[in-house]
GUKEMI-635169 format. One record per residue (C-alpha): residue in one letter; residue number from 0; x, y, z. Coordinates in steps of 0.001 Angstrom, whole numbers. Example, Ala and Ser with C-alpha at 12.3 -4.5 7.8 and 13.67 -1.06 7.14 Angstrom:
# residues 2
> aa|i|X|Y|Z
> A|0|12300|-4500|7800
> S|1|13670|-1060|7140
This chain:
# residues 135
> aa|i|X|Y|Z
> M|0|25359|29829|19663
> P|1|27819|30508|16459
> A|2|26522|29501|13020
> D|3|28822|26095|12033
> E|4|27886|25110|15516
> R|5|23918|25161|14792
> G|6|24777|23733|11526
> I|7|26642|20904|13707
> F|8|23822|20544|16178
> M|9|20623|20785|12943
> N|10|22984|18218|11818
> L|11|23269|14942|14553
> V|12|19315|15983|14942
> L|13|18516|14932|11493
> R|14|21241|12259|11444
> I|15|19133|11118|14952
> L|16|15909|11340|13355
> V|17|16870|9030|10737
> G|18|18195|6627|12444
> L|19|15084|6386|14337
> W|20|13210|6352|11293
> G|21|15040|3694|9944
> L|22|15122|1674|13587
> G|23|11505|1804|13428
> F|24|10800|665|9509
> G|25|13071|-1856|10360
> L|26|11887|-3486|13361
> L|27|8811|-3768|11030
> A|28|10911|-5419|8575
> V|29|11324|-7713|10586
> R|30|8528|-8435|12702
> G|31|6464|-8525|8990
> I|32|8646|-10928|7622
> I|33|8861|-13487|10808
> D|34|4769|-12853|11007
> P|35|3623|-11853|7825
> K|36|482|-11214|9457
> V|37|1840|-7936|11280
> F|38|1480|-6927|7146
> T|39|-2076|-7352|6193
> S|40|-3443|-6502|9716
> Q|41|-920|-3197|9527
> F|42|-2335|-2345|5903
> G|43|-6317|-3793|6546
> I|44|-4889|-6427|3137
> E|45|-5758|-9944|2571
> A|46|-3683|-13056|1364
> P|47|-5100|-16318|1192
> G|48|-2745|-19252|798
> S|49|-105|-19262|-478
> S|50|213|-15564|-1315
> I|51|1489|-14500|2226
> N|52|4521|-15590|905
> S|53|4602|-12751|-1606
> V|54|3387|-10243|1416
> R|55|6270|-11436|3712
> S|56|8536|-10633|191
> D|57|7399|-7559|-1664
> F|58|6456|-5442|2013
> G|59|9389|-7018|3696
> A|60|12153|-6160|1024
> F|61|10206|-2720|726
> F|62|10585|-1958|4642
> L|63|14145|-4228|4816
> V|64|15800|-1864|1878
> S|65|14268|1541|2812
> A|66|15933|716|6619
> F|67|18410|-124|5738
> C|68|19348|2617|3821
> A|69|18775|5215|6165
> L|70|20413|3654|8681
> W|71|23585|3461|6716
> G|72|23197|7084|5362
> A|73|22599|8085|9523
> A|74|25563|6249|10208
> K|75|27783|7069|7355
> P|76|26662|11141|6684
> E|77|29174|10546|3965
> K|78|27048|7945|2542
> A|79|23809|10219|2663
> K|80|23115|9699|-1296
> L|81|21712|6501|246
> L|82|18805|8295|1697
> Y|83|17627|8593|-1898
> V|84|16885|5116|-1521
> P|85|13699|5042|1010
> A|86|12885|8540|-693
> A|87|12088|7352|-3924
> L|88|10337|4034|-2519
> F|89|8081|6349|-117
> G|90|7816|8674|-2838
> T|91|6570|5938|-5159
> A|92|4177|4334|-2901
> L|93|3377|8515|-2420
> A|94|2720|8702|-5820
> G|95|992|4823|-6529
> R|96|-1755|6353|-4057
> L|97|-2838|9557|-5520
> I|98|-3042|7645|-8911
> G|99|-5563|5482|-7299
> L|100|-7454|8137|-5699
> G|101|-7717|10256|-8460
> L|102|-8700|7206|-10673
> G|103|-11641|6262|-7812
> D|104|-9991|4048|-4939
> P|105|-11919|5261|-1790
> A|106|-10525|7295|287
> S|107|-10463|6006|4399
> A|108|-8824|7605|7244
> A|109|-5867|4770|7338
> N|110|-4904|5843|3691
> N|111|-4996|9450|5005
> Q|112|-2655|7954|7711
> A|113|-328|6004|4544
> M|114|340|9445|2237
> I|115|1079|11719|5255
> I|116|3503|8994|6598
> E|117|4463|8936|3287
> G|118|5103|12326|2013
> V|119|6568|13219|5427
> S|120|9206|10320|4498
> T|121|10066|10937|1157
> L|122|10467|14964|2635
> L|123|12576|14274|5336
> M|124|15420|11461|3306
> L|125|15200|14368|593
> F|126|16178|17550|3069
> A|127|18470|14530|4923
> A|128|20294|13193|1763
> R|129|21297|16974|624
> R|130|21609|18234|4150
> L|131|24021|15731|5255
> G|132|25393|15500|1884
> T|133|26845|18359|1700
> S|134|28863|18805|5346
């Protein structure tokens, strides 16, 4: 396969990966906005009384904005700079977790899994933004 065809294929695979990522987190966002218990059970948090509305809005916004930017960036490579938005959000979440661990927050398998997802998501979005933004 010639180099230019490999580049086209790589970009297509990257766009599909970013699009699937966006669909997955978009579905999580919509499910959590409709029923915030999706977020509380997924992330092991409690939201007594009216605080459930904060879970609905804060988590919903985080995942919906991330998903929207990923889907738009995947669909329109000329808008690949939008992929820096989910990279920044997930990278900031990862940094917060690392700071928490450094300050003595307990480590757990769920926390480790979340950090892996946040790290991989951040790297995927950064790589895709750079790669698709130059094609």
